[in-house]
Each structure stands twice: as structure tokens, then as C-alpha cells.
C-alpha atoms as one frame of an Amber mdcrd trajectory, in Angstrom:
protein
 -35.199  56.365  53.499 -35.856  54.111  56.452 -32.705  53.035  58.252 -32.242
  49.250  58.481 -30.601  48.147  61.713 -27.931  45.503  61.440 -28.975  42.117
  62.780 -27.046  40.275  65.479 -25.526  36.994  64.248 -26.251  34.057  66.577
 -25.284  30.343  66.747 -26.957  27.714  64.526 -27.474  30.142  61.655 -29.932
  32.241  63.648 -30.154  36.013  63.898 -32.032  38.635  65.857 -32.729  42.322
  65.499 -31.193  44.851  67.835 -32.921  44.858  71.199 -34.994  48.004  71.688
 -36.781  49.449  74.689 -40.164  51.110  75.015 -40.275  53.997  75.811 -37.564
  55.188  73.443 -36.271  57.768  75.900 -35.841  55.197  78.676 -32.205  56.169
  79.285 -32.981  59.842  79.904 -34.220  61.767  82.918 -37.461  62.443  81.049
 -38.446  58.770  80.990 -41.655  58.181  82.923 -42.308  55.217  85.202 -46.070
  55.787  85.121 -46.423  53.466  82.111 -45.038  49.945  81.615 -41.668  49.439
  79.932 -40.632  46.458  77.817 -37.719  45.181  75.718 -38.460  43.745  72.290
 -36.641  42.131  69.377 -37.382  39.802  66.490 -35.728  36.409  66.411 -35.013
  34.598  63.110 -34.107  30.940  62.683 -33.732  29.074  59.395 -37.473  28.878
  58.625 -39.460  31.358  60.705 -39.302  34.385  63.002 -40.839  35.494  66.280
 -41.352  38.853  67.977 -40.095  38.586  71.542 -41.185  40.930  74.329 -39.499
  41.039  77.750 -40.498  42.665  81.005 -39.397  42.391  84.627 -38.356  45.969
  85.246 -41.773  47.485  85.964 -41.820  46.504  89.624 -39.345  49.330  90.213
 -40.942  52.780  90.530 -37.631  54.584  90.913 -36.447  55.633  87.438 -32.758
  54.938  88.076 -33.418  51.451  89.421 -35.800  50.672  86.534 -33.171  51.810
  84.026 -30.623  49.555  85.693 -33.040  46.606  85.690 -33.757  47.198  81.981
 -30.057  47.065  81.165 -29.776  43.805  83.098 -32.707  42.319  81.138 -30.964
  43.215  77.858 -27.600  41.812  78.947 -29.029  38.545  80.239 -31.128  38.002
  77.117 -28.143  38.596  74.828 -26.052  36.180  76.883 -28.743  33.507  76.475
 -29.062  34.167  72.738 -25.313  33.947  72.181 -25.230  30.663  74.091 -27.762
  29.210  71.639 -31.145  30.083  73.148 -33.984  29.758  70.619 -37.151  31.658
  71.708 -39.233  29.816  69.117 -38.351  26.407  70.587 -37.945  27.945  74.060
 -34.697  26.131  74.817 -30.935  26.421  74.401 -29.574  24.542  71.397 -25.847
  23.857  71.408 -24.163  25.272  68.281 -24.086  22.391  65.818 -20.622  22.990
  64.405 -19.070  24.708  67.424 -20.260  22.608  70.342 -16.720  22.281  71.761
 -16.098  26.014  72.267 -15.539  26.983  75.900 -15.893  30.641  74.895 -17.692
  31.019  71.588 -16.394  33.790  69.270 -19.966  35.149  69.124 -20.119  35.596
  72.900 -20.735  39.164  74.024 -17.564  40.981  75.052 -18.473  41.392  78.748
 -19.663  37.802  79.082 -16.518  36.544  77.318 -14.245  38.483  79.681 -16.068
  36.980  82.661 -15.793  33.451  81.242 -12.068  33.930  80.633 -11.665  35.121
  84.225 -13.529  32.035  85.480 -11.085  29.843  83.537  -8.007  31.636  84.891
  -6.073  29.608  87.487  -3.055  31.816  88.096  -1.653  33.254  91.295  -2.906
  36.786  90.690  -6.643  36.041  90.436  -7.537  38.525  93.191  -5.706  41.366
  91.411  -7.229  40.289  88.114 -10.723  40.420  89.635 -10.133  43.970  90.841
  -8.934  45.090  87.391 -11.787  43.323  85.608 -14.343  45.210  87.704 -13.315
  48.562  86.224 -12.650  47.162  82.758 -16.230  45.855  82.688 -17.577  49.232
  83.822 -15.604  50.884  81.040 -16.848  48.374  78.454 -20.430  48.972  79.567
 -20.158  52.776  79.452 -18.911  52.494  75.859 -21.817  50.155  74.951 -19.403
  47.437  73.865 -20.662  44.795  76.290 -22.850  42.995  73.736 -20.446  43.088
  70.819 -19.270  39.632  69.793 -15.760  39.171  71.165 -14.528  38.246  67.684
 -15.536  41.728  66.469 -13.528  43.617  69.088 -10.548  45.366  67.491  -7.419
  47.019  68.846  -9.072  50.450  68.650 -11.838  49.222  70.937  -9.323  47.935
  73.492  -7.580  51.315  73.404 -10.907  53.092  74.021 -11.731  50.761  76.898
  -8.369  51.356  78.592  -8.487  55.119  78.157 -12.082  55.207  79.389 -11.042
  53.408  82.589  -9.587  56.734  83.701 -13.034  58.365  83.576 -14.618  55.406
  85.354 -12.061  55.565  88.173 -12.150  59.339  88.514 -15.974  59.318  88.612
 -15.589  57.234  91.785 -13.123  59.741  93.173 -10.172  57.402  92.660  -6.719
  58.316  91.389  -5.467  57.340  87.945  -1.967  56.986  86.538  -0.091  55.536
  83.588   0.940  52.699  85.872  -2.737  51.872  86.469  -3.324  51.964  82.710
  -0.491  49.451  82.184  -1.856  47.272  84.986  -5.266  47.028  83.294  -3.583
  46.408  79.949  -1.780  43.434  81.533  -5.107  42.140  82.876  -6.596  42.222
  79.369  -3.525  40.475  77.953  -4.078  37.641  80.451  -7.768  37.319  79.545
  -7.041  37.444  75.828  -4.397  34.744  76.228  -7.242  32.528  77.485  -9.330
  33.513  74.432  -6.373  32.596  72.234  -5.830  29.241  73.938  -9.494  28.347
  73.370  -9.672  29.478  69.719 -12.054  32.289  70.639  -9.771  34.772  68.870
  -6.892  34.318  66.454  -4.559  36.944  67.897  -3.925  38.617  71.245  -4.679
  42.140  70.046  -3.982  43.670  73.470  -0.259  42.967  73.052  -0.271  45.405
  70.142  -1.534  48.217  72.378   1.543  50.188  73.565   2.290  50.595  77.246
   2.525  54.054  78.772   5.655  55.447  80.381   5.581  56.094  84.094   7.999
  56.866  86.896   7.836  54.113  89.488   7.452  55.380  93.044  10.501  54.482
  95.082   9.824  52.158  97.994  11.247  53.131 101.373  12.026  50.649 104.156
   9.773  50.623 107.200  11.448  52.587 109.999  12.347  51.162 113.391   9.780
  53.446 115.058   7.058  52.180 112.723   8.059  48.590 113.471   7.778  49.237
 117.183   4.356  50.856 116.844   3.066  47.937 114.755   4.557  45.437 117.186
   2.985  47.117 120.225  -0.414  47.524 118.592  -0.710  43.919 117.378   0.738
  42.257 120.469  -1.803  44.080 122.628  -4.869  43.678 120.417  -4.521  40.624
 118.148  -1.891  38.063 119.146  -2.492  35.632 116.267  -2.033  38.417 113.736
   1.050  39.577 115.633   2.464  36.057 115.344   1.629  35.838 111.636   3.165
  39.239 110.888   6.447  38.327 112.590   6.664  35.008 110.752   5.830  36.752
 107.481   8.635  39.247 108.133  11.212  36.525 108.750  10.002  34.105 106.060
  10.798  36.166 102.912   7.699  34.467 101.443   4.794  36.035  99.598   1.374
  36.030 101.231   0.073  33.600  98.603   2.904  31.202  99.446   2.200  31.352
 103.177  -1.490  30.742 102.523  -0.793  27.282 101.047   1.953  26.297 103.505
   1.192  23.066 105.398   2.708  21.514 108.475   4.682  19.044 106.357   6.390
  21.940 104.555   8.215  23.189 107.666  11.239  21.418 109.197  12.448  23.101
 112.381  15.313  20.618 112.799  16.962  21.842 109.607  15.360  25.307 109.943
  13.904  25.262 106.440  10.474  25.825 104.938   9.479  24.639 101.457   7.226
  26.961  99.485   5.418  26.379  96.212   6.219  29.460  94.134   3.881  30.189
  91.239   5.647  32.942  89.344   4.748  33.480  85.700   4.453  30.223  83.796
   6.896  28.338  86.019   5.815  26.634  89.242   8.722  25.579  91.461   9.385
  24.504  95.032  11.749  26.850  96.850  13.438  26.076 100.174  13.974  29.126
 102.370  15.909  29.217 105.655  14.228  29.937 108.982  16.327  32.385 111.068
  17.194  31.465 114.657  15.010  34.224 116.102  11.974  32.963 114.143  12.152
  29.337 115.379  10.198  30.004 118.640   7.508  31.772 116.608   7.193  28.808
 114.241   6.905  26.426 117.217   3.876  28.374 118.444   2.311  28.505 114.965
   2.791  24.733 114.490   1.038  23.699 117.714  -1.842  21.316 116.936  -0.881
  21.447 113.262  -0.796  18.082 111.522   1.249  17.496 108.412  -1.821  17.872
 106.175  -3.149  21.080 107.770  -2.640  24.595 106.518  -0.634  26.507 109.114
  -2.422  29.841 108.637  -6.016  28.850 108.028  -9.196  30.379 109.482  -8.432
  32.630 112.431  -4.737  32.380 111.444  -4.661  28.974 113.137  -3.971  25.495
 111.704  -6.889  24.093 109.738  -7.994  22.053 106.757  -9.195  25.095 104.809
  -6.886  27.154 102.608  -7.943  30.775 103.005  -7.444  33.610 100.541  -4.349
  35.794 101.068  -6.705  38.790 100.974  -7.805  37.771 104.479  -4.301  38.612
 105.725  -4.333  42.083 104.171  -7.899  42.636 105.360  -6.856  41.910 108.941
  -3.873  44.220 108.522  -6.198  46.998 107.413  -8.515  46.502 110.397  -5.869
  46.104 113.106  -3.056  48.322 111.805  -4.140  50.828 109.177  -7.579  51.820
 110.460  -7.445  54.453 113.223  -9.218  53.699 116.504  -9.102  56.908 118.589
 -10.296  55.354 121.855  -7.429  52.860 122.035  -4.255  54.661 123.107  -2.166
  51.509 122.639  -2.803  51.677 118.891  -1.095  55.023 118.467   2.278  56.570
 118.808   2.208  59.280 121.465   3.141  61.876 118.863   0.111  63.004 116.875
   2.235  63.809 113.820   3.387  60.187 113.556  -0.102  58.847 112.877  -0.186
  59.335 109.070   3.209  57.646 108.708   2.137  54.824 110.970  -1.104  54.032
 109.160   0.461  54.238 105.696   2.559  51.077 106.143   1.452  48.180 103.945
   1.803  44.553 104.958   3.940  43.902 101.874   6.331  46.669 102.997   7.591
  44.344 105.740   8.821  41.799 103.213  10.601  44.428 101.128  12.224  45.841
 104.251  13.416  42.430 105.395  14.916  41.631 101.983  16.698  44.997 101.965
  18.110  44.444 105.462  19.382  40.966 104.625  20.924  42.056 101.346  22.755
  44.930 102.988  24.140  42.818 105.812  25.114  39.797 103.703  26.758  41.988
 101.095  28.924  43.617 103.735  29.865  40.305 105.347  30.548  38.310 102.190
  32.028  40.900  99.884  35.436  40.944 101.558  35.638  37.137 101.783  34.646
  36.718  98.138  37.250  39.229  96.986  39.965  37.462  98.988  39.100  34.038
  97.509  38.740  35.431  93.981  42.162  37.041  94.146  43.684  33.821  95.457
  42.209  31.895  92.501  43.322  34.451  89.939  39.922  36.002  89.129  39.431
  39.743  88.776  35.729  39.566  89.785  33.636  37.328  92.047  31.118  36.355
  89.343  32.743  33.038  88.348  33.340  32.241  91.988  29.620  32.493  92.774
  28.317  30.761  89.648  30.865  27.996  89.036  33.597  27.369  91.566  31.992
  27.925  94.960  29.788  24.822  95.238  28.492  25.760  98.679  27.756  29.422
  97.944  23.956  29.126  98.293  24.183  26.929 101.406  26.560  29.363 103.076
  24.289  32.291 102.221  21.294  30.454 103.746  23.310  29.678 106.871  24.116
  33.355 107.296  20.432  34.240 106.996  19.584  31.732 109.742  22.134  33.283
 112.107  21.386  36.868 111.199  19.927  38.878 114.074  17.507  41.386 112.490
  14.452  41.942 114.637  11.040  43.347 113.730  10.671  45.510 116.827
């Protein structure tokens, strides 16, 4: 009995057969490039049908490249069809009843994920892009890329996430349960966009359980490492040296520094106002500028108008807001990457090199926060206990939250006067 292939449902009541490739063994190593290849399918609208034949891959004589080009032809044609393309009329017809969909439920899974990413406006778009790259590779290797997003079930999401391990390891990259959970979070974000646009009725990724993992303990950057970083940057890239020191003292995230303008910094009051986009809440946070950081800020603010970004192109004031990835990219080039012919970029001891080059830019912020917390806790703990006892409280909790109206101001003042240097 001849097997009948299931048709693909398309907008406007149309359908098409599964897309097939000639020769049938085109995916194998036995496929020959000595004869022309083509993709074909039959398109059906309400009254007639048409056999469609596609080429464009035959200019490639290398089998691997022709196979890749054939896959791209299939993907692009399915994207067009799901967006309403009618080969009989040779034009895209907007779905009659669903013209207001930003991401149609019939959109192919890979295309839908990309559209959701394009609609995402959150703080973590760079991280999301990195995760989506491997998620898409996993989706493609499982042949789920052309499935309508509405037909994707929890079991498919589970397969995609588990298959990411193979995709990563095939590239020689490490995999962990933490990475699995990170990709799961990325899919939750994208599915929340589907949900908001009525593409799906439920965020099925939330039903996929997270995996247990032991978080790697962060360690503060040592004084020797600080000194090596300081010497290397001051000698080779002064603007990055300046930025790194300000970043260390600021307690801000790189994304927050990237959108900081001249009008956000007040050196008279030694405060900087940052827009913090954390989760669903966007708030303005005022952070103190320590005494030792004021001269650095004066240099950074030279020729910086109130409407200019302080750390724009070249880490100088400018009208263009640059991506925070440019900061980490510079860090990689000027700190992490070894340059054997420059003695100033290395600690004299050969054994110190791996430790030196393993420091991440974000480690500076964590180290600074740890240093401040330790010093403030020691300074304020005794005073808080004394006042709490005098007011009849057994702990300092009520003192901090209710009675001490200047608690936050006094804490900020201590941070300003605190002498904790980078080098």
C-alpha cells in the first residue's frame, strides 16, 4: 500500500505536500553532484494545485556545500509559504482571518524562535542570542525547524534541550546541567513572547524541569592579579585602563555603564544615577562615587556633554550607545589574550600566567562588592548593636528597616570615604 505523506497546513486554507529533493539520497555521502538537483512540492489552494520546482543549489560542485544550499532553499521556501506565499498567484497573501498575528501559530519553529528574539527588548539580548544559536542548531539536527510552532509539544522541547549537549560537544565545547538550565531559561523567554502574541496558549517550557547543579564558587581577584592587570592596561591601553578602574569603583553592571550619560553623573554630590533593568522592573538607582574614583571620573567626563554617552566608541564620550560586549571584547584582547613579545603584559613568574589570564571583567565587580561588604559590616556592626541595645531591641533588623531613617545615606557616605584600591 502506497504511503500517503501528510500535507503541510498553510494560511488562507491552503496546503502543500512535503518538500522533497531529487536525488533521494541527497543527504548522504553517495549523492552525486554530476547531475542537477531540485526541490519539489505540490501546492494546493481552494480551487487548484500546482507542482513547484526549485533550484539554486547546482552552482556548488562541492557536495557538502550543495547539501547546505539545498537545506537553505527548503527552509526559505517553507518560511515564505507559512507567511502566506501563493505560488499559483506568485505573491504573498496575508492570512484573511489572522492578519494581525505578529508570529502566526503556523510559522515554522525555527522562524518563530527568530521572530520572538527580534521582538525581545530585554537587557540580556546578547546572552539570549548566544543561547539561541545552539538551540537553533539543535532544532535543525532534530528536523523540527519546519514544524508549525503550535505543534511543538513539551517532549519536543525536552529533546531539543538534551540534544544541545551533542551540538556543543561536537564543537568541542563543555556541557553542564547549568548550561542546560540556561538554555531552558532562554526558551522560556522566547515562549513568553509567543504567549503574549497569542502564538501559543501555554508556555510549555515552564513545565520542563530544571536540572540540579553545584554552582562554582566565585573567588575574589587577588592583589597580585589586580597589579598585573593595572600594569598591563596602563602601559598598553589607557582608555581601557580608565574604564576598568571606574567600573571597579562604580558597582554598576556593564549594561548600566553603557547607557550612562554625562547628565547622570554629579561629581559635586559624588553620585551617579543608573537605569537598572532587572527582570520586569526598570528603576533608577543612585550609587555613590568613592573619593578615590572622583579624579578618574573627571578624566572620563572631559568633552562630555550632558546628552553624550560617557563610554561610547573608543571608550570616549559620544552620541552612540555601544554594546556592552565591546567592553568584554576589549578585555579579552588586552588582558586575557597572551602576547609573548610584550614583557609588560606578564607577571615575571611563568606559573602566574594561567591565573592572570583567567580573570573575567565581571570578577572585578564581584570583588569590589565583597570588599565593601566586609569592611562596612565590620565598621557598622558594633555601632548598630550599641544603638539597638540602647533602644531595647535584641537584633538590628528593626533599626535598619524602620527606626534609622538615615541608614542608607550613612552607608553610602561610608562607601564614598572607603579607601579600597584596584592596584
